[in-house]
N, C-alpha and C positions, 0 to 999 in steps of 0.2 A: 504494500500500500504506500502511495506517495506520501512523503513527509513535508512537502512544500507545494505551493501553487504559484503560478505566474499570472501577473496582472499586466495588461497592455492597454495603452491608449494610442489611437492612430486616427489622424484626420486623413481620410482616404480620398478627399476631393472628388467625390462622385462614385457611388457604389457600383453603378452600372459600368462606368468607364474603367474601374479598377477591379472588377469582379474576378477575373482570372488571376491577377496579381495577389489579391487578398486570399482567395481560396488556396492558391499554391503556397502562400506563406503560412497559412493555418495548417495545411497538411504537413509541411516541412517542420514547423516549429512547435506545433501542438500546444499552444498556450491554453490556460484554463479559463481566464476571463478576459474579454476584449471589449473595450469601449471605443466606439466609432463615432466620428464627427464628420459633418458635411456629407452625409449619405446622399442628399439631393434626390430622394425618391419617396413618393407617397406610400402610405402604409399598405395600400392594396396591391402594390407592385413589389413589396419587399421580398427578396428571394429566400423565404424561410426554408424551403426544401434544400437549398444549397448547404445551409448550416446544419440542419438536422441530420443530413447525410454524413456529416463529419462528427456528429455526436454532440452538437451544441443546442442549448435552449436559447430562445431569442426574445428580446423585448425591443420595441422600436417606436420612434415618434418622428415622422418625416413629412416632407412636403416636396413638391416638384421643383427641381431646378436650383434650390439653395437650402442652406441649413440642414437640419436633420441629425438626430442622434440615435444610437442603438447600443445595446449591451448584449453580448452573447457569452454563455458560460457552459461549462461541462456539467455543472450541477443545476438543479432547478432554480428558477428566479422567483423570489417571493416579494411581497409588499412593493410591487412595481408602481411607480408614480412618474408623471411627466409634467413639466412646466414649473415655472418659478413663481408666477403670480396668479392670484385668483382671476384677475383680469389682465392677461398678458399683453405686451405691446403688439401692435399690428403692423405688418410689413406693408410695403407699397402695393403688393399684389392683393392685399386684403386678407391674407391668411395669418393666423397666429404663428409667430416664429417658434420653431421647434428647436430648442437650444439646451434643454436639460432633461435628464432622466435619472431616476434613482431606483436601485434594486438591492435586494439582500440575497447574497449567495456566498458559499464557502464560509458562512458564519460572520461575514462582514457587510457593512453597508457600502455600496459603491455608487458614487455620484458621477455621472458622465455629463460634461458641460462643454458647450461651444460658445465662448465669449465673442461678442461682436468685434469685428475688426476696428471699427471707428473711423475709417477712411483717412482723416487728417485732423490735426488738432483744431483747425478752424471750421470743421464741418459739424452740422447738427448731429451727425452720427457719432461724433466723439462724446457729446453729452449723453447720448443714449447708451454708449458703452460704459461710461462712468455710472449711470443709473442702474445698468444691469449688474455691475460689480457690487454696488451698494445693496441691490436687491438680493444678490447671492449671499452676502454676509448676513442680511436680515433673515433669509430663508434658513441658513445654518443655525442661527440663534434660536429661531422658532421651532425647528424640527429636530435638532440634534444636540449632542453634548460632546465636548472634546474628550471626555472619558470613555466614549464608545469606540470600537474599532471601525473606522470609517476611512475610505479613500476618496479623494477628490481628483478626478482624472479628466484630462481633456486638453483641447486647444484653448489656452487662456489668452492667446494673442498678445502676450506681454513677456518680454525678456526681463527678469527681475533685477539683474545685477550687471555691472560692466563686463564681467567675464562671460556673460551670456549673449554678447553681441560681437560681431566681427570688427567693429570700429565704434568706439564711444564717440569720436569726433563726428562721424557720419550720421550716427543715430541720435545724438543729443537733441532732445525736444521733439523727436519725430514719433509718429504713431508706433506703438509697440515698445517705446522706451521713453515715455513722457513722464515727468514728475508726478502729475496727477494720477496717471495709471499706476505708477509705483506705489503711491500712497494708498490707493484703493485696494491694490493687491496685497500690500503689507497688512492692511486691516483684516483681510481674510486669513492670511498666514498666521498672524498672531492670535487668531481665535483658537488655534490649537493644532497647527499642521507642521510636519517635517517634509521638506523637499527631498524625495527619496533619491533622485539622481545625484543631487549635491551631497547627500549623506555618504555616498560611496565614490564620488568623482569630483574632487575639488578643482581640477585643472580647467583652464580656459580652453577656447577653441572647440567646445563641445556644443553642437547645435542640433536642432530637430527640424528646421525649415530652411530651405534655400530657394531663392527665386529661380524660376525657369529661365528667366532672361539674363543676359549679360554674363554668362558663364559662372553663375553664382555657386554652383556645386563644385565645379573644377577649381575655382579660386577660394573655396571654402568661405564664401561671404554669407554666413548663416546667422540665424537667431535661434535661441533656445526658448521657444514659446509654447511647447507641448510638455505637460507636466503630470507626474503622479505625486500627489501629496497625501500623507497619511497622518492620522492622529497618533498620539504617543502609544496607545495600546497596540496599534497595528505596526507602527514604525519600529517598535521594539522587537518585532518578529521579522524585520527586514533582513534579507540575506545578501542581496545584490541588486543593482539597478543600472541600466545602460540604455543607450540609444542605438537602434539597429540601422546604422547609416547605409549598410549594404543594400537595403531595400530601396533607398532613395537613388541608388546608383543603377538600379535595374532598368529594363526597357519599359517605357511608358509608365513611369512611376507617378505617384502623388508627389506634390512638392513638399510633403511632410514625411518624416521617417517615424516608424513605430518606437514608442518609449516603453521599456519593459522593467517590471519590478518582480522580484521573487521573495516570497514570504513563507515562513514556517507555518504549518497547520496547527490549529489548536486541537483538532480531533484526528 
């Protein structure tokens, strides 16, 4: 019987576009829990059969063309919930934005989140991003406690520290590395989280996203914006955490790489 489990977060940038890449990666790596963002697929078209054939249970909340989150697990999913607010923000297309899902599996609470990009600091979308982050903190306070085993996983669209960007000079004050974003993200972290990648990898030059344009990957012009954060009861069971950059180097990849954490089991 396995004594540990793997937890993954991956912005796939379109589930249909990345279907073969994702299924191949799941077959080769066999992770236990996977949080997906930017699935960009409505619920009635979600490929449940693809995942059940590989031994996964599925929960998903999606919409056509953008956003969308999902969690798959080798164990059943319990207490599934979706959405951050009772009255969620509405996109330009008129559909409620699908950005958060929470499930219980492997004895832990897993929160899969896709934080808005924000576009630029002078855009109204930037204010919406800050409002989402404040709403996420409030949601955590209302629904959870730092003393429970909980993982916050997803594309947070923020690089927290200077070592998480390819160039502080190029990124200073830009979207994804703005002081207001840092303050909002730090308020969430100090609620009770440990950044699992940083718990095991203190070095710089470690990124999860590279622009398709301008040779971003070849020049390693990346940002670490995808995260697995764990409350202390779960972080104490952490064994290792890393970013699978090889998947970003594959043919027709997402612009994000999978982020992986491994934890010891309680049972």
